[in-house]
C-alpha beads as a LAMMPS data file, in Angstrom:
LAMMPS data file: protein, C-alpha beads

194 atoms
193 bonds

1 atom types
1 bond types

-500.0 500.0 xlo xhi
-500.0 500.0 ylo yhi
-500.0 500.0 zlo zhi

Masses

1 110.0

Atoms # bond

1 1 1 371.115 -390.714 65.068
2 1 1 369.552 -394.037 65.875
3 1 1 367.338 -394.769 68.860
4 1 1 365.860 -398.105 69.930
5 1 1 363.483 -398.772 72.789
6 1 1 364.002 -401.604 75.259
7 1 1 361.360 -401.675 77.952
8 1 1 361.852 -398.563 80.056
9 1 1 365.305 -397.846 78.618
10 1 1 366.428 -396.415 75.297
11 1 1 369.558 -397.107 73.273
12 1 1 370.869 -393.943 71.633
13 1 1 373.528 -394.153 68.926
14 1 1 374.989 -390.897 67.656
15 1 1 377.967 -389.960 65.535
16 1 1 380.228 -387.161 66.742
17 1 1 381.680 -384.629 64.268
18 1 1 385.026 -386.479 64.468
19 1 1 383.297 -389.678 63.274
20 1 1 383.325 -391.491 66.631
21 1 1 380.158 -393.467 67.312
22 1 1 378.741 -392.973 70.819
23 1 1 376.326 -395.503 72.305
24 1 1 374.329 -394.702 75.439
25 1 1 371.587 -396.491 77.327
26 1 1 369.281 -393.835 78.753
27 1 1 366.067 -393.446 80.706
28 1 1 363.215 -391.450 79.110
29 1 1 364.028 -388.106 80.772
30 1 1 367.718 -388.282 79.863
31 1 1 366.850 -389.333 76.315
32 1 1 364.670 -386.261 75.838
33 1 1 367.259 -383.918 77.359
34 1 1 370.160 -385.336 75.359
35 1 1 368.265 -385.170 72.045
36 1 1 366.358 -381.900 72.491
37 1 1 368.596 -380.050 70.022
38 1 1 367.999 -382.425 67.107
39 1 1 365.424 -381.026 64.695
40 1 1 363.776 -381.921 61.405
41 1 1 361.557 -380.046 58.953
42 1 1 358.056 -381.511 58.577
43 1 1 355.865 -381.699 55.447
44 1 1 354.638 -378.143 56.044
45 1 1 358.170 -376.772 56.233
46 1 1 358.038 -376.271 59.997
47 1 1 360.961 -377.072 62.286
48 1 1 360.105 -379.839 64.773
49 1 1 361.922 -381.592 67.576
50 1 1 362.950 -385.088 66.455
51 1 1 362.770 -386.868 69.813
52 1 1 359.244 -385.620 70.602
53 1 1 357.977 -386.997 67.297
54 1 1 359.855 -390.253 67.712
55 1 1 358.416 -390.853 71.195
56 1 1 354.871 -390.294 69.881
57 1 1 355.323 -392.689 66.960
58 1 1 353.511 -395.950 67.657
59 1 1 355.614 -398.020 65.251
60 1 1 359.008 -396.935 66.613
61 1 1 361.749 -399.513 66.838
62 1 1 361.431 -401.709 69.934
63 1 1 363.774 -404.560 70.804
64 1 1 363.612 -407.263 73.475
65 1 1 367.203 -406.927 74.592
66 1 1 370.505 -405.200 73.972
67 1 1 373.532 -407.436 73.401
68 1 1 377.247 -407.149 72.632
69 1 1 378.002 -409.837 70.041
70 1 1 381.175 -409.319 67.961
71 1 1 380.257 -412.228 65.675
72 1 1 376.969 -410.543 64.682
73 1 1 376.404 -407.379 62.609
74 1 1 375.878 -404.057 64.380
75 1 1 372.251 -403.029 64.872
76 1 1 369.058 -405.063 64.776
77 1 1 369.548 -408.843 64.763
78 1 1 367.336 -411.923 65.164
79 1 1 364.315 -410.440 63.375
80 1 1 364.250 -407.367 65.593
81 1 1 364.514 -409.196 68.895
82 1 1 367.957 -407.830 69.760
83 1 1 370.023 -404.728 69.184
84 1 1 373.717 -405.553 68.863
85 1 1 375.932 -402.783 70.302
86 1 1 379.170 -404.252 68.952
87 1 1 380.520 -401.880 66.308
88 1 1 382.306 -403.363 63.300
89 1 1 386.089 -403.274 63.376
90 1 1 387.294 -400.522 61.002
91 1 1 390.410 -402.543 60.120
92 1 1 388.256 -405.205 58.493
93 1 1 386.803 -402.601 56.130
94 1 1 390.325 -401.386 55.328
95 1 1 391.456 -404.948 54.608
96 1 1 388.484 -405.559 52.351
97 1 1 389.247 -402.308 50.501
98 1 1 392.738 -403.538 49.639
99 1 1 394.746 -402.257 52.614
100 1 1 398.441 -402.944 52.069
101 1 1 400.176 -404.629 54.987
102 1 1 403.422 -403.163 56.292
103 1 1 405.853 -406.122 56.352
104 1 1 407.706 -404.642 59.343
105 1 1 404.605 -404.112 61.475
106 1 1 404.376 -407.685 62.774
107 1 1 408.077 -407.740 63.672
108 1 1 407.785 -404.397 65.480
109 1 1 404.743 -405.647 67.405
110 1 1 406.562 -408.830 68.427
111 1 1 409.644 -406.861 69.482
112 1 1 407.527 -404.580 71.674
113 1 1 405.811 -407.588 73.225
114 1 1 409.159 -409.325 73.834
115 1 1 410.560 -406.208 75.508
116 1 1 407.547 -405.937 77.794
117 1 1 407.407 -409.675 78.568
118 1 1 411.061 -410.048 79.459
119 1 1 410.882 -413.852 79.500
120 1 1 410.230 -416.240 76.612
121 1 1 407.362 -418.045 78.385
122 1 1 405.645 -414.747 79.199
123 1 1 406.097 -413.551 75.604
124 1 1 404.623 -416.798 74.229
125 1 1 401.639 -416.485 76.543
126 1 1 401.029 -412.826 75.618
127 1 1 401.306 -413.438 71.872
128 1 1 398.748 -416.258 72.167
129 1 1 396.512 -414.051 74.298
130 1 1 396.685 -411.272 71.682
131 1 1 395.933 -413.753 68.895
132 1 1 392.955 -415.118 70.833
133 1 1 391.282 -411.723 71.319
134 1 1 391.745 -410.930 67.617
135 1 1 390.644 -414.314 66.272
136 1 1 387.725 -414.866 68.671
137 1 1 386.378 -411.406 69.513
138 1 1 383.137 -412.779 70.953
139 1 1 384.811 -415.122 73.444
140 1 1 386.077 -413.852 76.789
141 1 1 389.651 -414.832 77.630
142 1 1 388.844 -415.279 81.325
143 1 1 392.172 -413.577 82.146
144 1 1 393.481 -410.037 82.070
145 1 1 397.244 -409.628 81.800
146 1 1 398.667 -406.901 84.009
147 1 1 401.724 -405.304 82.478
148 1 1 404.006 -403.340 84.770
149 1 1 407.117 -401.438 83.870
150 1 1 408.945 -398.148 84.109
151 1 1 407.597 -395.032 82.457
152 1 1 408.274 -395.091 78.712
153 1 1 408.810 -398.856 78.310
154 1 1 405.880 -399.252 75.882
155 1 1 402.880 -400.313 77.982
156 1 1 400.572 -397.668 76.534
157 1 1 401.980 -398.231 73.052
158 1 1 401.045 -401.911 73.264
159 1 1 397.572 -401.072 74.472
160 1 1 397.022 -398.435 71.777
161 1 1 398.048 -400.993 69.133
162 1 1 395.671 -403.598 70.566
163 1 1 392.893 -401.029 70.744
164 1 1 393.341 -400.262 67.039
165 1 1 393.381 -403.963 66.193
166 1 1 390.200 -404.863 68.093
167 1 1 388.471 -401.572 67.219
168 1 1 388.754 -398.208 68.956
169 1 1 385.467 -398.572 70.868
170 1 1 386.484 -401.906 72.365
171 1 1 389.462 -400.909 74.495
172 1 1 389.866 -398.979 77.737
173 1 1 393.111 -397.792 79.304
174 1 1 393.349 -396.690 82.914
175 1 1 396.085 -395.919 85.365
176 1 1 393.624 -396.602 88.204
177 1 1 392.237 -400.134 87.719
178 1 1 391.408 -400.270 91.432
179 1 1 388.755 -397.607 90.818
180 1 1 387.839 -397.952 87.139
181 1 1 387.906 -401.732 86.660
182 1 1 387.515 -403.427 90.031
183 1 1 385.782 -400.511 91.756
184 1 1 382.117 -400.042 92.544
185 1 1 381.385 -398.054 89.366
186 1 1 383.011 -399.722 86.355
187 1 1 380.686 -398.720 83.489
188 1 1 383.725 -397.487 81.530
189 1 1 384.677 -401.071 80.775
190 1 1 381.253 -402.142 79.472
191 1 1 381.474 -403.797 76.052
192 1 1 385.277 -403.666 75.956
193 1 1 387.521 -406.441 74.721
194 1 1 390.866 -405.096 76.025

Bonds

1 1 1 2
2 1 2 3
3 1 3 4
4 1 4 5
5 1 5 6
6 1 6 7
7 1 7 8
8 1 8 9
9 1 9 10
10 1 10 11
11 1 11 12
12 1 12 13
13 1 13 14
14 1 14 15
15 1 15 16
16 1 16 17
17 1 17 18
18 1 18 19
19 1 19 20
20 1 20 21
21 1 21 22
22 1 22 23
23 1 23 24
24 1 24 25
25 1 25 26
26 1 26 27
27 1 27 28
28 1 28 29
29 1 29 30
30 1 30 31
31 1 31 32
32 1 32 33
33 1 33 34
34 1 34 35
35 1 35 36
36 1 36 37
37 1 37 38
38 1 38 39
39 1 39 40
40 1 40 41
41 1 41 42
42 1 42 43
43 1 43 44
44 1 44 45
45 1 45 46
46 1 46 47
47 1 47 48
48 1 48 49
49 1 49 50
50 1 50 51
51 1 51 52
52 1 52 53
53 1 53 54
54 1 54 55
55 1 55 56
56 1 56 57
57 1 57 58
58 1 58 59
59 1 59 60
60 1 60 61
61 1 61 62
62 1 62 63
63 1 63 64
64 1 64 65
65 1 65 66
66 1 66 67
67 1 67 68
68 1 68 69
69 1 69 70
70 1 70 71
71 1 71 72
72 1 72 73
73 1 73 74
74 1 74 75
75 1 75 76
76 1 76 77
77 1 77 78
78 1 78 79
79 1 79 80
80 1 80 81
81 1 81 82
82 1 82 83
83 1 83 84
84 1 84 85
85 1 85 86
86 1 86 87
87 1 87 88
88 1 88 89
89 1 89 90
90 1 90 91
91 1 91 92
92 1 92 93
93 1 93 94
94 1 94 95
95 1 95 96
96 1 96 97
97 1 97 98
98 1 98 99
99 1 99 100
100 1 100 101
101 1 101 102
102 1 102 103
103 1 103 104
104 1 104 105
105 1 105 106
106 1 106 107
107 1 107 108
108 1 108 109
109 1 109 110
110 1 110 111
111 1 111 112
112 1 112 113
113 1 113 114
114 1 114 115
115 1 115 116
116 1 116 117
117 1 117 118
118 1 118 119
119 1 119 120
120 1 120 121
121 1 121 122
122 1 122 123
123 1 123 124
124 1 124 125
125 1 125 126
126 1 126 127
127 1 127 128
128 1 128 129
129 1 129 130
130 1 130 131
131 1 131 132
132 1 132 133
133 1 133 134
134 1 134 135
135 1 135 136
136 1 136 137
137 1 137 138
138 1 138 139
139 1 139 140
140 1 140 141
141 1 141 142
142 1 142 143
143 1 143 144
144 1 144 145
145 1 145 146
146 1 146 147
147 1 147 148
148 1 148 149
149 1 149 150
150 1 150 151
151 1 151 152
152 1 152 153
153 1 153 154
154 1 154 155
155 1 155 156
156 1 156 157
157 1 157 158
158 1 158 159
159 1 159 160
160 1 160 161
161 1 161 162
162 1 162 163
163 1 163 164
164 1 164 165
165 1 165 166
166 1 166 167
167 1 167 168
168 1 168 169
169 1 169 170
170 1 170 171
171 1 171 172
172 1 172 173
173 1 173 174
174 1 174 175
175 1 175 176
176 1 176 177
177 1 177 178
178 1 178 179
179 1 179 180
180 1 180 181
181 1 181 182
182 1 182 183
183 1 183 184
184 1 184 185
185 1 185 186
186 1 186 187
187 1 187 188
188 1 188 189
189 1 189 190
190 1 190 191
191 1 191 192
192 1 192 193
193 1 193 194
């Protein structure tokens, strides 16, 4: 559990039992409610509520702003001025640990992209778009490809691959973009790359 204060809002970062990191920006009342079941044992051996103690602590972590900066490390940056919500990509850690590349993976990815693109020019554009989001994760592409096709042609497979490549917390798939992306309430796409 990690909580940072930003004005009248709080950033709560928790890890689920399955290992997924969940980041929420909450008001004070919601923060207390969502953390009321987290306890610690004090110096006297008594069980205490964590969030109550944290809120009473005068030297608790306070940041000026919350940002999403893929080029910066997760957490506190700029001498405590900012809290970066961008989680590190787990594939980078695997690569640094000596992950062995599957020589067929790139060819399979290209084949899937070619099948979905249909035309050479569309394929070339999509492969460059994919490369851009992987090589420059902090820069917006200013475009969002829309891929249409019959059920089972590989649209979701492509997206799931891209989501793994950019990091599982940075992708969002929807069958209703009219509501979930362009609609009035689109918080599901906050801090997403794909």
